[in-house]
N, C-alpha and C positions, 0 to 999 in steps of 0.2 A: 344734359350729358355732354361732357367735354371730350376732347381727343384722348386725354389721359385715362378717363373712365373706360372708353372703348378699348384702349390699348391694354388695360388690365384684364378685361374680359377675353380679348383675343389671345393674349399671352397664356391665360389660364387654360383656355380650350386647347391651344397648341401643346401646352405642357402635358395635358391628359393623354392626347394622342401620342406624344413622344414617349411617355412612360409605356404605353401599349406596345409600341414598336421595340422599345428596349427589352421588354419581357418576351417578345416574340420568339427569340432564339431558344428560350428555355421552355416553351410551351408547344413544342412540335409533336408531342405524343399525347394520347388521350388522357392518361393518368395525370400528367403535368397540367394539361389544360383544365381538368376538372378539380383537382385538389392540390396541385403543387406540393405533393406529399413531403412533409418534413423539411421544407426549405425556409420557412418564415419564422421570425421571432415573435414571442408572445405579445409584445407591445404593438407591433405592426398589425397583427391579426386583431388585437383589441381595438385599435383605432378603426379597423374595417368593420368590426361588429358595432362599434358606436355609430359609424356612418350608416349602417343598416337600420339602427334604431331611429335615426333622425331622417326625416324627409323634408322636402321643401314645404310640405303642408304644415308640418310641425313648426318650421322656421317662421311661418307667417301666421298660422292659426293660434299658436300659444300666446304670442303677444296680444292678439285680438281677443282671446278669452280673458286674459288678465285685465285688459282695458275695460271691457264691459262688465266683468264680474270680479272674481277674486282668485285665490291660488288653489281652488278646489281640485283642479286637474293635476296639480303637482303631486297629489297622493299617488298618482300613477308612477311617478319617478321614485317615490319613497318605497315602493314595493320591490325595486330592483335588487337591493342587497340580499333580501331573502331568496329571490329567484336565482341570483348569481351563486349562492351557496349550493342550491340544489343542482344547478347546471354543472358546477365544478366537482361536486361530490358524486353525482349519480350519472349524468348524461355524457360528460366528456369521457370518463373511463369506459362507459358502455359503447360509444361509437368508436373510440380508439381500439378497443378490444376486438370488435367485429371487423373493423377496417373497411366496411362497405361504403362505396361512394354514395349510393342511394340511401337516404335516411329511412326508406320504406322497404328495403330488401328483407329485413328481419320480420316485417309484417306478413310476408308470404310464408316464411318459415313457421310463424305462429298460427295463421288462420287461412293460408291459401292464397292463390293468385289473385282472387277478387279483392282481397284487402290491400295488397300492394298497388294494384291498378287504381283502386278507389282513392287511396291516399295521394298517389301521384297525379291523378287527373284533377282532384280537388285543388292540390297545390298549384298546378300549372294554370288552372282557371283563375285562381286567386292572383297569381303573378301578372296575368294579362290585365286583370282588373286594376291591380296596383300600378302597373306601368302606365296604362291609359289614363288613370285618374291623376297621377302625379304629373304626367306630361301635359294634360289638358289644363290643370289648375296652374301649373307654372307658366304656361302660355298666357293664361288670363292676366296673371300678375305682370309678366315681362312686357306684355302689350301695353299695359298702363304706364310702365316705367320707361320703355324704349320707343313706344309708338310704332313698333314693327307689326307686320301682318301676322295673325295668329298661326296661320298655316305654315308660314316660313319658320316661325319659332319652333313649332312642333317638329317639323321635318329636320331642321338643323340639329335640334337636341337629340332626336331619334337616330339620325345618321352618325353623329359624332360618338354617342354612347355605344351604339351597336358596333361601330368600327373598332373602338379600343377594347371592347369586351371580346370581340371575335379575334382580334390580333394577339392580345396579351394573355388570354385565358384567365384562370383564377388568380395567378400571381399578379397579372396586370390589373385585375379588378381590385385586389387587396391593396396594392401599392397606390393606385389612384384613389381608392377610398381613404387611405391614410392622408394623402395630399388634400383631398377634398374636405376631410374632417378638420385638418389644420386650418384651411381657409375659412371654413364655417365657424370654427371657434374664434378665430381672429375677428371675423366680422361681428359676431355677437358681443364679444368683449369690448371691441371699439365702440359699438353703439351704446352698450350699457354704461360705459365711462362717459361718453359724450353728452347724453341727455341730461344727467343731473347738473352739469355745468352750464347748460343752456337755460336753466330756470332763472327767472328774473332776480330771485333773492338767493340763488345758490342751491347746493344739494340739500341743505337743511329744510328748505321749503318743500321739496319733494316728499321727504319723509313725513313732514307734518300733515300735508294734504292726504297722503295715502293712509296714515294712521287714523286721521279723523274720519275717513270714510270706510274704514275697516277693509282696505284693499289687500292686506296680507293674510286674511283669514283662509283657513283650509276648508271652511264650510261647516255645515251642521253635523253634529255627532249623534243625531237621533237615529232611531231604528226604522224610519219611514222608508219603505222599499220603493215608493213611487217617486222619490226625489233623488237628486245627485248628492247624497250624503257622503261623508268620509268613508263609511263602511261599504256603500254601494260601489264607489270608485275603486276602493281597495280590492273587492272581490273581482271586479272587471279586470283590474290591473294584474292581479295574481294569475288569472286565467290566461290572459293574452301573453304575458311575459313567460309563463310556464310553457305555453305553446311554442313561443320563439326558441327557447333554449332546448326544448325536448324534441320537436318534430319539424322545425323550420329548416328546409334543405339549405338555405343560404347560410345558416349558422353551422349546421353539422359538417358541411364541406370545409369550413374554416377550422373545425376541430382537428381535421386530418392534415391540414396544411402546416400546422405548427410543428416545431422541431422536435418536441417531446410532449408527453402527457402533462408535465408540470407547466410547460410553456402554453399549452392549450388551456389549462385551468387559469393560468395568469391572464390569458386573453379575455376569458369570460368575465373575470373580476374587473379587469382594466376597462373593458368596453362598457360594462354595466355601471360601474361606479362613476366613470367619467360623465355619463349621461345625466347623473343627478345634479351636479353643479351647473352643467351647461343648460339643462332645462330650467333650473332656477334663474339663470341669467336671462333666458327668454321671458320668463314670467316677470322678472324685474323690469325688463324693457317695456312690457305692456303696462305695468303699474306706473312706470316713469312717464310713459306717454299720457296716461290718464292725468297725472299731476301737471305735466307740461301744457296740455291743452285746457285743463281746468283753470290754470293760472293765466293762460293767454288764449281764450276762446276765439278771439278775432283771427288767429292764425289758421284756423280750420275752416275750409270751405263749407258752405251751407249744406250741400248735399251729403258730405261726409258727417257733418254734425247731426243731420237728420238720421242717418244710418246708425250712428252711435246711440242716439236716443232710442232707436228701435231695437237695440241689442245686437247690432252687427258691427263688429270692429275690425274685420280683416283688412279693410282698405286703408286704415289709418297709418299703419306702419310703412307700407310702400310710399304713401304720400309724404311721410316724414323723411324717408330716405332721399326722395328726389327734391324736396323743398328745403330741408334744413341741413343736410350733411354737406361738407365741403367736397370739392373735386379730389379725387383719389380715394377718399374714404367711401364715397358713393360707389365707385367702381369695385372696391373690395366687397362691399355689401351685396352688390349684384352678382359678383362671382361666387359669393357664399351661398346665395339663393340657388344659383345654377348647380353648385357643388352638391347641395343637399338633394336636388332632384336627380342628378346624374349618378350619385352613389346608390340611391335606391334602385334606379332602373338597371344599372350594370349588374348588381347583385341578383336581381330577379332574372335577367337574361341568362347569366352563366349557370345558375342553378336549374333553370328550366331546360337548358340545353343538355345538361348532365343527365337529367331524368329522361329526356328524349332518347338518349343513347342506352342508358342502363336499364330503364324500366319498360321501355317499349321496343326499341329496335333489337337489343340483345335478348329481350325476353320473348318477343313475338316473331322476329324475322330471322336473325342470325346470332346465335349464342356466342360465337367466337369470330367476330369480324376481323379482318386484317386491320393493321394500324392505320393504313391509308383510308380505308372505308370508315373506320371509327371517327377519324378526324373530319371527314367530309360530313358525317352525320352531326358532329358537334358544331362545325361552322354553319351548316345548313339550319340546325336547330336554333342557333343564336340569331341568325338572320330572320328566320320565320317568326320567332317570338318577338323580335324587335319590330318587324313589320306589323304584326298583330297588335302590339301595344300602341304603336304609332297610329295605326288605322282606327283603333278605338278612340284614341285622343282626338283625332280629326272628326270622328262621328259625333263626339260630344259637343262640338262647336254648334252643330245643328239640332241635336236632340239632347239638351242639357239634363233632362230628367233621367237619362241613362246612368248618370253618375250615382244618383240616389239608389237606383235599382241594383247597380253593381255593389255598392256598399252593403245593401241588405243581403244580397246573395253571398257576400264575403262572410257575413256572420253565420249563415247557414252552413257553408262549406267548412269553415275553420272549426266550428263547434263539433261537427261530426268527426273531424280528423283527430282532435285531441281526445275525445271520448273513446274512440276505437284504440288509439295508442295506449291509453291508460289501462284499458282492459287487458292488453297483452303484456304490459310492463309490470303491473301490480300483482298478477297471479298467473301461475302456470296451469291452474285448474280450468280457466275459461276456455271453452271449446269453440270450434269454428262456428257451430250452429248458434251458440249463445251470443257470440260477437256479432254475427250477422243479424240476429234478432234485435240486439241492442241498437244497431244502426237503423234498422227498419222502423223501430219505434221512436228512437231519439231524433232523427232528422225531421220527421213531421212535427215533433214537439218544438224544435228550433224554428221551423217554418211558421208555426202558429204564433210563437212568441214574437217573431220578427214582423210578420205581415198583418196581424190582427190589431196591433196597437193603433188606436185612433182611426181604423178603417171604417168608413161610413157604410160600406157594403156588408159589414159584419154586425150582427145584433150586439148591443152594448154588453149584454151578460156574457157574451163569448169573446169579448175583446180583452187583450192582455193589459192589465192595469199597472204592471210593474215598469220601472224605469228601463229604457232600452239597454243600459249598461249591463243589466242582469241576464240578458238573453244568452250570451255565449257561456256564461257560468252555469246557468240552469240547464242549458242544452247539453253541456258536457257531463254534468251530474246525471241527467236523465239517461244518457247512453251508458255511462259507467254502471249506474245502479241497475238498469234493465239487464245488462249483460250478466251481472253477478246473480240477480234473482233468477234469470233464465238458466244459469248454470246449476243452481240448487234444484230447480224444478226438473231439469233434464237428468241430473244425478239421481234424484229421488225416484223419478219415473223408471230409470234404468235398473235401480236396485229393486224396485217392486216387481219389475218384469223378471229379473233373475230369480227372485224369491218364489214367484208363481211357477216358474219352470221347474224349480227344485221340488 
């Protein structure tokens, strides 16, 4: 690391805080803090949505996946144009029409208070898991790159991100997300251009090696549900991305921040479609690294070469950044990795603070708080969730298995949320009792799908044989179908009771 590299990182961090302070004057009331209603252009909101799609984990894990495998996970990105159409056609008008800050307020209108609190609680738990996971994993990487203490990295990242989220409100989050997205894209493009020209025989050699080893393949097109086939990844992608555009509070708040319905629709299209070529760039980096170190195996340390052979490639890209990139470019790449992490964390903190006010404080404590008290709740919520995420990241240093548990719990919670939302969105006939029955049946199904796979404590006949990517899809289907079946049974039972009375 040179002085220039450190200077780039410091300037970047100072710029994010500066944007937060610049937005502070326009985020002094609760509505502005939560949604910056109608003040932002579609392309800015779209860049923010793109920044929410990409995390530092994606920035580092996607090249690692492409390095040890192929482009199978790129199928996830290919689903986005379909989901963007649904988001722009159905969900943007839906949330703009209702105008609720909370994405889950209409769930109370459909099924009662329990549904709203259930959705909000699940979402906020997911955000704590997300913030903690991102901050912990980015600290692991940055420690390798900068040789800083992990505790210091986590605390600095948490303090800076919480500070500009608290100061600038949603407008500050969106504008810094746009800045971070630009830095992230610049870093990825720089690296994708640089690697081919580092090949001993030039870019042509990279393509020849990759084509010879089938590194551009999307994977198998078979119907085997136990493997990560194209169809399995597509079902997973459609479910996760539908969940994002339909019920993710981080997205729905942005729909309200756009200047008009058309600008909000533009933001969904822009953010979703931008992710497709950028993710392709990440996959290309992984494939390029494969060719680079295949042609020059002596450049890779023995420990990383052993990890690669064992199917673990996440450490190769950080090593390349520090060993092969020149001064300045290295600093841009490190700023891009930080940008991906901070964009994810800031979105989670702002949306969790908004739900703290709208779905808990206003719903359970004071329905019409003064503006001063509402802002105190928002500031306090941002700080509390920032501290919670930072604390979880610090806990993961000592108990690293927590990460896997949180990811498994994320699947359980998110599957239950989407299934319940679809019950209310798809039919007006679904009753409160049927929806509750669907959740009661569906969540244990998701739990079994998640925790029984490969569990030695579970008899083999009771273990889930399917690929883990199918868990959230099947769990969502289970809740939705159970709710519809329960509605038919309740209606038939009611009709029979009325007939007997007559």
